[in-house]
C-alpha positions as CSV (number, residue, x, y, z in Angstrom):
1,M,36.9,42.0,-11.1
2,K,35.5,43.4,-7.8
3,A,31.9,42.8,-9.0
4,Q,32.8,39.2,-9.7
5,L,34.6,38.5,-6.4
6,P,31.5,37.9,-4.2
7,A,30.1,35.3,-6.6
8,L,33.5,33.7,-6.9
9,L,34.0,33.6,-3.1
10,K,30.5,32.1,-2.8
11,T,31.3,29.4,-5.2
12,L,34.6,28.6,-3.5
13,L,33.1,28.6,-0.1
14,F,30.3,26.3,-1.2
15,A,32.8,23.9,-2.8
16,V,34.9,23.8,0.5
17,L,31.7,23.3,2.5
18,A,30.5,20.6,0.2
19,F,33.9,18.8,0.4
20,F,33.9,18.7,4.2
21,V,30.3,17.8,4.5
22,T,30.6,15.0,1.9
23,N,33.7,13.6,3.4
24,S,32.5,13.9,7.0
25,M,29.3,12.1,6.1
26,A,31.1,9.4,4.2
27,A,33.1,8.7,7.4
28,I,30.0,7.9,9.4
29,Q,29.7,4.3,8.7
30,E,29.8,1.0,10.6
31,D,30.9,-2.5,9.4
32,I,29.0,-5.4,11.0
33,D,30.3,-8.9,10.8
34,V,27.8,-11.2,9.0
35,D,30.3,-13.8,7.8
36,G,29.0,-17.3,7.8
37,Y,25.4,-16.6,7.0
38,D,24.1,-17.9,3.7
39,K,20.8,-16.0,3.4
40,V,19.6,-12.5,4.0
41,L,16.1,-11.1,4.3
42,I,15.9,-7.7,2.7
43,P,13.0,-5.2,2.8
44,Y,12.9,-5.0,-1.0
45,N,9.4,-4.1,-2.3
46,H,7.2,-6.8,-0.7
47,G,10.3,-8.5,0.7
48,R,13.0,-10.7,-0.7
49,I,15.2,-13.5,0.5
50,K,18.5,-13.8,-1.3
51,N,21.9,-15.4,-0.9
52,T,24.3,-13.1,0.9
53,S,26.8,-13.7,-2.0
54,E,24.3,-12.3,-4.5
55,Y,23.0,-9.1,-2.7
56,S,25.0,-5.9,-3.1
57,R,23.4,-2.6,-1.9
58,G,20.2,-0.6,-1.4
59,R,19.6,2.9,-0.2
60,Y,16.9,3.7,2.4
61,P,14.2,4.9,2.0
62,S,13.2,3.4,-1.4
63,L,11.7,0.4,-3.0
64,K,15.1,-1.4,-2.7
65,Q,15.4,-0.8,1.1
66,N,12.0,0.3,2.3
67,M,12.5,-0.5,6.0
68,Q,15.5,-0.1,8.3
69,F,16.6,-3.7,8.9
70,M,17.9,-6.9,7.6
71,L,17.9,-10.5,8.9
72,F,20.8,-12.9,8.3
73,F,20.3,-16.6,8.7
74,D,21.1,-20.1,7.4
75,E,18.8,-22.5,5.5
76,N,16.6,-24.4,8.0
77,S,18.0,-22.5,11.0
78,T,15.9,-21.7,14.0
79,T,17.9,-18.5,14.8
80,G,18.9,-15.4,12.8
81,Y,21.0,-12.3,13.2
82,Y,18.8,-9.2,13.2
83,V,20.3,-5.8,12.4
84,Q,18.2,-2.6,12.6
85,T,18.8,1.1,12.8
86,E,16.5,3.4,14.7
87,D,16.4,6.6,12.6
88,S,13.1,8.2,13.4
89,A,13.8,11.0,10.9
90,G,14.2,8.7,8.0
91,N,17.6,9.9,6.7
92,Q,19.3,8.4,3.7
93,T,21.3,5.3,4.6
94,D,23.2,2.9,2.4
95,W,23.0,-0.8,3.2
96,E,25.7,-2.8,1.5
97,I,27.0,-6.4,1.8
98,R,30.7,-6.5,1.1
99,D,33.6,-8.8,1.2
100,V,36.2,-7.3,3.4
101,N,39.5,-9.2,3.8
102,G,37.7,-12.4,2.9
103,K,34.9,-11.9,5.3
104,R,31.3,-10.9,4.6
105,T,30.4,-7.6,6.1
106,L,27.2,-5.5,6.3
107,R,28.3,-1.9,5.8
108,L,25.9,0.8,7.0
109,K,26.8,4.2,5.6
110,F,25.0,7.1,7.3
111,Y,24.5,10.5,5.6
112,A,23.0,12.1,8.7
113,A,25.3,14.1,11.0
114,T,24.6,11.7,13.8
115,K,24.7,7.9,13.7
116,P,21.4,6.4,14.9
117,N,21.2,3.6,17.4
118,I,21.9,0.2,15.8
119,I,20.3,-3.0,17.1
120,K,22.3,-6.2,16.6
121,Q,20.6,-9.2,18.1
122,T,20.2,-13.0,17.6
123,I,16.5,-13.8,17.4
124,T,14.5,-17.0,17.2
125,I,12.9,-17.6,13.7
126,E,10.7,-20.2,12.0
127,P,12.8,-22.0,9.4
128,D,10.1,-21.9,6.8
129,K,9.0,-18.4,7.5
130,P,12.0,-16.5,8.8
131,Y,10.5,-13.1,7.9
132,L,7.8,-13.4,10.6
133,A,10.0,-12.9,13.6
134,A,11.9,-10.1,11.9
135,A,8.6,-8.4,11.0
136,E,7.3,-8.6,14.6
137,K,10.6,-7.3,15.9
138,Y,10.6,-4.3,13.5
139,K,6.9,-3.6,13.8
140,A,7.3,-2.9,17.6
141,W,9.5,0.0,16.7
142,A,8.1,1.1,13.4
143,F,4.6,1.5,14.6
144,Q,5.8,4.2,17.0
145,Q,7.1,6.4,14.1
146,Y,5.4,9.3,12.4
147,W,4.7,7.4,9.2
148,A,2.8,4.5,10.7
149,K,-0.7,5.9,10.6
150,R,-3.8,4.6,9.0
151,K,-5.2,6.9,6.3
152,P,-8.9,6.2,5.7
153,S,-9.9,7.3,2.2
154,K,-12.2,6.7,-0.8
155,M,-9.8,3.9,-1.8
156,D,-10.9,1.8,1.1
157,S,-14.0,0.6,-0.9
158,V,-12.2,0.1,-4.2
159,K,-12.1,-3.5,-5.2
160,Y,-10.5,-3.2,-8.7
161,I,-8.2,-0.9,-10.5
162,V,-9.1,-0.6,-14.1
163,L,-6.3,0.2,-16.4
164,G,-7.3,2.9,-18.8
165,S,-3.9,3.2,-20.5
166,S,-4.9,4.8,-23.8
167,S,-4.9,8.3,-25.1
168,Y,-8.0,7.5,-27.1
169,F,-10.5,9.0,-24.7
170,T,-13.6,8.5,-26.9
171,W,-12.6,4.8,-27.5
172,L,-12.2,4.2,-23.8
173,K,-15.5,5.8,-22.9
174,N,-17.6,4.3,-25.6
175,T,-16.0,1.0,-26.4
176,A,-13.5,-0.3,-23.9
177,L,-14.3,0.7,-20.4
178,P,-18.1,0.5,-20.1
179,P,-18.5,-3.3,-20.2
180,L,-15.6,-3.7,-17.8
181,L,-17.1,-1.1,-15.3
182,D,-20.5,-2.7,-15.7
183,R,-19.0,-5.7,-13.9
184,F,-18.2,-3.6,-10.8
185,E,-20.0,-0.2,-10.8
186,E,-23.5,0.8,-11.4
187,P,-24.2,4.2,-13.2
188,D,-24.3,7.2,-10.9
189,T,-22.6,5.3,-8.1
190,N,-21.6,7.6,-5.2
191,I,-18.1,8.6,-5.9
192,N,-17.4,8.6,-2.1
193,N,-17.8,4.9,-2.1
194,P,-16.3,3.7,-5.4
195,A,-15.9,0.0,-6.3
196,T,-13.3,0.8,-9.0
197,A,-10.5,3.2,-9.7
198,T,-9.4,3.9,-13.2
199,W,-5.7,4.4,-13.6
200,L,-5.1,6.7,-16.6
201,T,-1.5,6.3,-17.7
202,L,-1.4,7.8,-21.2
203,W,-3.5,10.9,-21.3
204,R,-0.9,13.6,-22.1
205,D,-0.1,14.9,-25.6
206,R,3.2,13.0,-25.3
207,L,4.1,9.4,-24.6
208,F,6.0,8.0,-21.6
209,D,9.4,9.3,-20.6
210,V,9.4,12.3,-23.0
211,G,8.3,15.8,-22.4
212,Y,8.1,15.9,-18.7
213,P,7.0,18.0,-16.9
214,R,4.6,19.0,-19.7
215,Y,1.0,17.9,-18.7
216,E,-1.2,19.2,-21.5
217,P,-4.0,16.6,-22.4
218,D,-4.0,15.0,-25.8
219,T,-6.6,16.8,-27.9
220,Q,-6.5,14.6,-31.0
221,H,-8.4,11.6,-29.7
222,G,-11.3,12.9,-27.7
223,V,-11.7,15.2,-24.8
224,F,-9.8,14.2,-21.6
225,S,-12.1,16.4,-19.4
226,D,-15.2,14.6,-20.7
227,L,-13.6,11.2,-19.8
228,L,-13.0,12.3,-16.2
229,S,-16.6,13.5,-15.9
230,W,-17.9,10.3,-17.4
231,L,-15.8,8.1,-15.0
232,K,-17.1,10.1,-12.1
233,S,-20.7,9.6,-13.3
234,R,-20.1,5.9,-13.4
235,G,-18.7,5.9,-9.8
236,S,-15.2,5.1,-10.9
237,L,-12.5,7.1,-9.2
238,P,-10.1,8.5,-11.9
239,I,-6.4,8.4,-11.1
240,P,-4.4,10.2,-13.8
241,F,-0.6,9.7,-14.1
242,L,1.9,12.4,-13.2
243,N,5.7,11.7,-13.2
244,G,6.9,13.2,-9.9
245,T,10.7,13.3,-10.4
246,H,11.9,13.9,-14.0
247,W,12.5,16.8,-16.3
248,D,13.2,16.1,-20.0
249,V,16.3,18.3,-20.7
250,T,15.1,18.8,-24.2
251,M,11.8,20.3,-23.0
252,S,12.4,23.9,-22.2
253,D,8.8,24.9,-21.3
254,P,6.7,22.5,-19.2
255,D,3.3,24.1,-19.4
256,G,3.1,26.6,-22.2
257,P,4.2,30.3,-22.4
258,S,3.7,31.0,-18.7
259,G,5.7,28.0,-17.5
260,P,9.3,28.2,-16.3
261,I,12.2,27.7,-18.7
262,Y,14.4,24.6,-18.1
263,S,17.5,25.3,-16.1
264,D,20.2,23.2,-14.6
265,D,19.7,25.3,-11.5
266,Y,16.6,23.1,-10.8
267,M,18.3,19.8,-11.1
268,I,20.0,17.5,-8.7
269,K,23.8,17.6,-9.1
270,D,26.5,15.4,-7.7
271,S,29.8,16.7,-6.1
272,N,31.3,17.1,-9.6
273,G,28.4,19.3,-10.8
274,N,27.0,16.5,-13.1
275,L,23.2,16.0,-13.5
276,T,21.7,12.8,-12.1
277,N,20.1,11.1,-15.1
278,F,17.3,8.5,-15.4
279,G,18.4,5.4,-17.2
280,T,20.6,5.4,-20.3
281,G,19.9,6.8,-23.7
282,Q,17.1,9.0,-22.3
283,N,17.0,12.8,-21.8
284,L,15.5,12.7,-18.3
285,A,17.2,14.2,-15.3
286,Y,16.1,14.2,-11.7
287,V,14.8,17.5,-10.4
288,C,15.6,18.5,-6.8
289,P,12.2,18.4,-5.0
290,G,13.5,20.9,-2.5
291,E,13.2,23.7,-5.1
292,Q,10.0,25.6,-4.9
293,I,9.7,25.7,-8.7
294,W,9.3,21.9,-8.7
295,K,6.7,21.9,-6.0
296,D,4.8,24.6,-8.0
297,I,5.0,22.6,-11.2
298,I,3.8,19.4,-9.7
299,L,1.0,20.9,-7.7
300,N,-0.1,23.1,-10.7
301,A,-0.3,19.9,-12.8
302,R,-2.3,18.2,-10.1
303,N,-4.7,21.1,-9.5
304,N,-5.0,22.7,-12.9
305,K,-4.4,19.9,-15.5
306,L,-6.5,17.0,-14.2
307,L,-9.9,18.8,-14.6
308,D,-13.2,17.4,-15.7
309,S,-15.7,19.1,-18.0
310,N,-17.0,21.2,-15.1
311,G,-13.5,22.4,-14.2
312,I,-13.3,20.2,-11.1
313,K,-10.1,18.4,-10.5
314,S,-10.0,14.7,-10.4
315,D,-10.6,12.8,-7.1
316,G,-7.2,11.1,-7.4
317,V,-3.7,11.3,-8.8
318,Y,-0.9,8.8,-9.3
319,Y,2.7,10.0,-8.7
320,D,5.2,7.9,-10.6
321,V,8.7,7.0,-9.3
322,V,8.4,9.0,-6.0
323,A,8.5,6.0,-3.6
324,S,10.4,3.6,-5.8
325,T,13.6,5.3,-6.7
326,E,16.4,5.8,-4.1
327,P,16.6,9.3,-2.8
328,F,19.5,11.3,-4.2
329,L,21.9,13.6,-2.4
330,C,21.9,17.0,-4.1
331,N,25.1,19.1,-4.3
332,N,23.8,21.9,-6.5
333,P,25.2,25.2,-5.2
334,A,22.2,27.1,-6.6
335,H,19.9,25.5,-4.0
336,S,18.9,26.8,-0.6
337,H,19.4,23.4,1.2
338,A,22.7,22.3,2.7
339,P,24.9,20.3,0.3
340,N,24.1,16.6,0.4
341,D,21.3,17.2,2.9
342,P,20.2,13.6,3.8
343,L,16.6,14.6,4.4
344,N,16.1,17.1,1.5
345,W,14.5,14.5,-0.9
346,Q,12.3,12.8,1.7
347,Q,11.0,16.0,3.4
348,S,10.4,17.7,0.1
349,Y,8.3,14.9,-1.4
350,R,6.4,14.5,1.9
351,Q,5.5,18.2,1.6
352,I,4.3,17.7,-2.0
353,L,2.2,14.7,-0.9
354,A,0.8,16.6,2.1
355,D,-0.2,19.5,-0.2
356,T,-1.9,17.2,-2.7
357,D,-5.7,17.0,-2.4
358,G,-7.7,13.8,-2.9
359,V,-6.6,10.2,-3.3
360,V,-2.9,9.7,-3.7
361,M,-1.4,6.6,-5.4
362,I,2.3,6.3,-5.7
363,E,4.8,3.8,-7.2
364,G,7.0,1.9,-4.8
365,S,7.0,1.2,-1.1
366,A,9.2,3.5,0.9
367,E,7.7,3.4,4.4
368,I,8.2,7.1,5.2
369,Y,5.2,8.0,2.9
370,I,2.6,5.7,4.4
371,D,0.7,8.4,6.3
372,L,0.4,10.5,3.2
373,T,-0.5,7.8,0.7
374,D,-3.7,6.0,0.0
375,V,-2.4,3.1,-2.1
376,F,1.0,1.8,-3.1
377,L,1.5,0.3,-6.5
378,M,3.8,-2.6,-5.7
379,H,4.6,-4.8,-8.7
380,L,4.3,-8.5,-8.2
381,K,6.2,-10.6,-10.8
382,T,6.1,-14.4,-10.9
383,D,9.6,-14.7,-12.1
384,E,11.2,-13.0,-9.1
385,A,12.5,-15.8,-6.8
386,G,12.7,-15.5,-3.1
387,R,9.8,-13.1,-2.6
388,V,8.1,-13.1,0.8
389,P,5.1,-11.0,2.1
390,L,7.3,-9.0,4.5
391,W,5.6,-5.7,3.8
392,D,2.2,-7.1,4.6
393,A,3.5,-8.8,7.8
394,V,4.7,-5.4,9.0
395,Y,2.3,-2.8,7.4
396,G,-0.6,-4.9,6.1
397,T,-3.1,-3.6,8.6
398,I,-2.5,0.1,7.8
399,T,-1.7,0.2,4.0
400,R,-3.5,-0.7,0.9
401,T,-1.4,-2.1,-1.9
402,A,-2.1,-2.9,-5.6
403,G,-0.3,-4.3,-8.5
404,W,0.3,-7.9,-9.6
405,Y,1.3,-9.8,-12.7
406,V,-0.6,-12.4,-14.8
407,D,1.7,-14.5,-17.0
408,A,0.9,-13.6,-20.6
409,N,0.9,-17.4,-21.4
410,N,-1.5,-18.2,-18.6
411,Q,-4.3,-15.6,-18.9
412,T,-7.0,-18.2,-18.3
413,P,-9.6,-18.3,-15.6
414,T,-7.5,-20.8,-13.7
415,G,-4.3,-18.8,-14.2
416,T,-6.0,-15.6,-13.2
417,M,-7.4,-17.2,-10.1
418,A,-3.9,-18.4,-9.2
419,A,-2.6,-14.8,-9.7
420,F,-5.3,-13.4,-7.5
421,K,-4.5,-15.9,-4.7
422,E,-0.8,-15.0,-5.0
423,A,-1.6,-11.3,-4.9
424,R,-3.8,-11.7,-1.9
425,S,-1.1,-13.8,-0.1
426,F,1.1,-10.8,-0.4
427,G,-1.5,-8.5,1.0
428,S,-2.9,-6.8,-2.1
429,R,-6.1,-5.1,-1.2
430,T,-6.9,-3.8,-4.7
431,W,-6.8,-6.0,-7.7
432,G,-5.4,-4.8,-11.0
433,S,-2.5,-5.2,-13.4
434,P,0.3,-2.8,-13.1
435,I,1.5,-3.1,-16.7
436,L,1.7,0.3,-18.3
437,T,1.5,-0.4,-22.1
438,H,-1.8,0.3,-23.9
439,N,-4.5,-1.5,-25.8
440,G,-3.2,-4.5,-27.7
441,S,-0.8,-5.3,-24.9
442,N,-1.0,-8.3,-22.5
443,S,-2.4,-6.0,-19.8
444,W,-5.3,-4.6,-21.8
445,N,-6.0,-8.0,-23.3
446,Y,-6.2,-9.5,-19.8
447,Q,-8.8,-6.9,-18.8
448,M,-10.9,-7.5,-21.8
449,N,-10.6,-11.2,-21.2
450,M,-12.3,-10.5,-17.8
451,L,-15.4,-9.8,-19.8
452,N,-15.6,-13.3,-21.2
453,S,-18.0,-15.8,-19.6
454,G,-15.1,-18.0,-18.5
455,Y,-14.1,-15.3,-16.0
456,E,-17.5,-15.1,-14.3
457,D,-16.4,-16.8,-11.1
458,V,-13.4,-14.4,-10.8
459,I,-15.6,-11.4,-11.3
460,N,-18.2,-12.6,-8.8
461,M,-15.5,-13.1,-6.1
462,I,-14.4,-9.5,-6.5
463,S,-17.7,-7.7,-7.1
464,A,-20.6,-9.9,-5.9
465,A,-23.1,-8.6,-3.3
466,P,-22.7,-9.6,0.3
467,V,-24.0,-12.9,1.5
468,M,-26.8,-12.6,4.2
469,I,-26.1,-15.2,6.7
470,E,-28.7,-14.4,9.3
471,D,-31.6,-11.9,8.8
472,G,-33.7,-13.1,11.8
473,S,-36.4,-14.7,9.6
474,N,-35.6,-18.4,9.9
475,G,-36.1,-19.2,13.6
476,V,-33.4,-20.7,15.7
477,D,-32.9,-24.1,13.9
478,N,-29.4,-23.0,12.8
479,W,-28.4,-21.9,16.3
480,W,-27.1,-23.8,19.3
481,G,-25.8,-22.7,22.7
482,S,-25.8,-23.0,26.5
483,G,-27.9,-19.8,26.9
484,N,-31.5,-19.3,26.1
485,I,-31.8,-18.5,22.3
486,S,-34.9,-17.3,20.7
487,N,-36.2,-15.6,17.5
488,V,-38.2,-12.5,18.6
489,F,-39.5,-9.3,17.1
490,D,-37.6,-6.3,18.2
491,A,-39.6,-3.1,18.1
492,D,-36.5,-0.9,18.0
493,Y,-35.0,-2.8,15.1
494,G,-38.4,-3.2,13.3
495,K,-38.0,-6.9,12.5
496,N,-37.2,-10.4,14.0
497,V,-33.8,-10.9,15.5
498,I,-31.8,-13.6,17.3
499,Q,-31.9,-13.0,21.1
500,K,-29.7,-14.6,23.8
501,T,-30.7,-14.3,27.4
502,G,-28.9,-15.6,30.5
503,A,-25.3,-16.7,30.7
504,G,-23.5,-19.0,28.2
505,V,-22.8,-18.9,24.5
506,A,-24.8,-18.9,21.4
507,H,-23.4,-19.8,18.0
508,T,-24.5,-21.0,14.6
509,D,-24.8,-24.7,14.5
510,Y,-23.3,-27.5,12.4
511,P,-22.7,-28.1,9.6
512,E,-20.2,-25.2,9.8
513,W,-20.2,-22.6,7.1
514,T,-17.7,-22.6,4.2
515,Y,-18.0,-18.9,3.3
516,T,-15.0,-17.1,1.9
517,G,-16.1,-13.5,2.4
518,T,-13.9,-11.8,5.0
519,N,-15.5,-8.3,5.2
520,A,-18.1,-8.7,7.9
521,R,-21.1,-6.5,9.0
522,W,-23.5,-7.3,11.7
523,S,-26.0,-5.5,14.0
524,V,-25.9,-6.0,17.8
525,K,-27.9,-4.9,20.8
526,R,-26.3,-5.3,24.2
527,T,-28.0,-5.6,27.5
528,N,-24.7,-4.9,29.1
529,P,-22.5,-2.9,26.7
530,N,-19.4,-3.2,28.8
531,D,-18.6,-6.9,28.1
532,M,-20.9,-8.3,25.4
533,I,-18.7,-10.3,23.0
534,S,-19.5,-11.4,19.4
535,G,-17.4,-12.7,16.6
536,F,-16.4,-15.4,14.1
537,K,-14.6,-18.7,14.0
538,V,-12.4,-18.9,10.9
539,T,-9.9,-21.3,9.4
540,T,-6.7,-20.2,7.7
541,V,-4.9,-21.4,4.5
542,S,-2.4,-23.1,6.8
543,N,-5.2,-25.0,8.6
544,K,-5.2,-23.0,11.8
545,I,-8.5,-22.4,13.7
546,V,-8.8,-18.8,15.0
547,Y,-11.7,-17.2,16.9
548,L,-12.0,-13.5,16.2
549,Y,-13.8,-11.8,19.1
550,Y,-15.1,-8.3,19.4
551,T,-15.8,-6.8,22.8
552,D,-16.9,-3.4,24.0
553,A,-14.6,-3.7,27.1
554,S,-11.5,-3.4,24.9
555,V,-12.9,-0.9,22.4
556,T,-9.7,1.3,22.7
557,A,-7.3,-1.4,23.8
558,A,-4.7,-3.0,21.6
559,P,-5.8,-6.4,20.2
560,I,-4.4,-9.5,22.0
561,L,-3.7,-13.1,20.9
562,T,-4.1,-16.1,23.2
563,G,-4.1,-19.8,22.8
564,T,-1.8,-22.1,20.8
565,G,-4.4,-23.9,18.6
566,P,-7.1,-22.9,18.4
567,Y,-6.1,-19.3,18.7
568,Y,-8.2,-16.4,20.1
569,I,-7.8,-12.8,19.0
570,Y,-9.7,-10.1,21.0
571,H,-10.4,-6.8,19.3
572,G,-12.4,-3.7,20.4
573,I,-15.5,-3.2,18.2
574,G,-14.0,0.1,16.9
575,I,-17.0,2.2,18.0
576,A,-18.3,3.4,21.4
577,P,-20.8,1.0,22.9
578,S,-24.5,1.9,23.0
579,V,-26.6,1.1,26.1
580,N,-29.7,-0.9,25.1
581,G,-29.4,0.3,21.5
582,W,-28.7,-1.2,18.1
583,Q,-25.3,-0.7,16.4
584,I,-23.8,-1.8,13.2
585,I,-20.3,-3.3,13.4
586,D,-18.1,-3.4,10.3
587,R,-14.8,-5.3,10.4
588,D,-12.3,-6.6,7.9
589,L,-11.7,-10.0,9.4
590,E,-8.5,-10.5,7.4
591,V,-7.0,-7.3,8.7
592,D,-8.0,-8.2,12.3
593,L,-6.5,-11.7,11.9
594,R,-3.2,-10.3,10.5
595,S,-2.8,-7.7,13.2
596,Q,-1.7,-10.6,15.4
597,M,-1.0,-13.4,12.9
598,P,0.6,-11.5,10.0
599,A,1.4,-14.6,7.9
600,E,-2.1,-16.0,7.9
601,T,-4.8,-15.7,5.3
602,I,-8.4,-16.7,5.9
603,A,-9.6,-19.7,4.0
604,Q,-13.2,-19.9,5.3
605,V,-15.5,-18.3,7.8
606,K,-17.1,-21.1,9.8
607,Q,-19.3,-19.7,12.6
608,F,-20.8,-16.7,14.3
609,L,-20.7,-16.6,18.1
610,M,-22.1,-14.3,20.9
611,F,-21.5,-14.8,24.6
612,N,-20.6,-13.3,28.0
613,N,-23.9,-11.4,28.6
614,P,-27.4,-11.1,27.2
615,G,-27.8,-9.5,23.8
616,S,-29.3,-9.7,20.3
617,V,-27.9,-9.9,16.8
618,A,-29.4,-9.4,13.3
619,D,-28.4,-9.1,9.7
620,I,-25.0,-10.9,9.8
621,K,-23.4,-10.3,6.3
622,L,-20.1,-11.4,4.7
623,F,-18.8,-9.4,1.8
624,P,-16.9,-11.6,-0.6
625,R,-13.2,-11.8,-0.8
626,L,-11.1,-14.2,-2.8
627,P,-10.6,-17.7,-1.4
């Protein structure tokens, strides 16, 4: 009995502590009167507007509540009621709309020990785009937080995510993928600048939602390592699937004889000691990510299971569920963290992501993972009413998103183009279907349809070579301006260029262009590098005229917006100026536009301009984007 006493006392003390922690946390809540408002803007996935009578709850940070605010308003109103919390740590918080004594109330339930500051403010909104004002309000705070950082990566050049969702590796390599990759990649393309990524969903020796976390490759239908090597040789970035959150309770051993044996001690448990299960009728339970054993399993799978034929791990990995599901409070007495620690889930998965090498793609859109993620898989479905591009309005300039839906009954060139336009209006930077099922499904049929001649225009808009607008070989007939404009040979550049001397402006002449490419590259040489300005005139889908100007003088300054139509946006060129030397400038015009006008999408690029001091330009190119 004496030997059992310490363990018994430990259990009793933990239970008492859990009781007080749980109840004290539950008491930290605030009810906010939102009665009388018909609509609510919620940060659900890309963004959603719902009737307040329909919405129930979402837990931050997850796909269902991926940012810390809501906006309440009425149809056609010019004002809305903005509610935001300022929790810089990213603790779990429940947002719930309730009826309390006949009145509609927003209940905020905080699991942190201290309640964060809450903003409650009436703001001016546009009746047809109420999310814009809320996005700007939230962005001012969110961009000061740790997660709001740009993460350059190999994914920046990826145009298309190919879905390789089949365990038949030989079939993929020899039959299905080659003609599709031919449309985007050349053999032996530099893997550091890939045009495609291949998302490999079914590569294990088991199907979805069984046998996690066992990650042994299928050996019956080809060699997985050879497929990874082949994809690399084609320039395509392989992104194999790993489930980041589940353990199949019927699977005792995840990775062979040396793997850990399943134990409830690894699992998330509620205050009653019950496991937290995934779905109904399945044997999957959520693992506590704070346990070192889980970090070891996930990183072992990433580092030692996704290997090519040379024993080199893949350049990318996809973590399923991590940023989509709501974080769970863990009350397991076997764990080292405090009971119901409101940061255990988030901090633990952030550590796993931070320790993961290569490109990281995750499901969902919880904002706290932005700085550690290269691309978010965010499903777009045409049957979801009330969707708005809120995520893109807030985070479009610093995140790359993928995933959209093509109606199975409308997989035609016209229907596909419409789906592309919709995906782009929601900020998708990488095109590809998110559907997981394998060959024979709507998703795979869609990709194979892309090989048909009827899809040539769609393919070209994604993959075509850049359009050379000005290479300096055609004189100055296409130029006009108030300065002196000439076509001269530049010894430093080694070819003819367009040169402007004296004051004034030089720009391409009428008729204006109708180009749809929005990735721009041009070479400049400045006589005075402190204030030489060059840029583009563009029109937007909503028929606005915008001038995007790039100036050395503001190379490190925040972009600014002036004018009320036409609009003028001034950016730094992004690189240090060179005195009397040539430099290449690369800009994503769409990103630069949306940094100040987040709801706009470029329809056409109309002109190139240069002014403010003497200088020269050459090799102005536009890389195609979808119209």
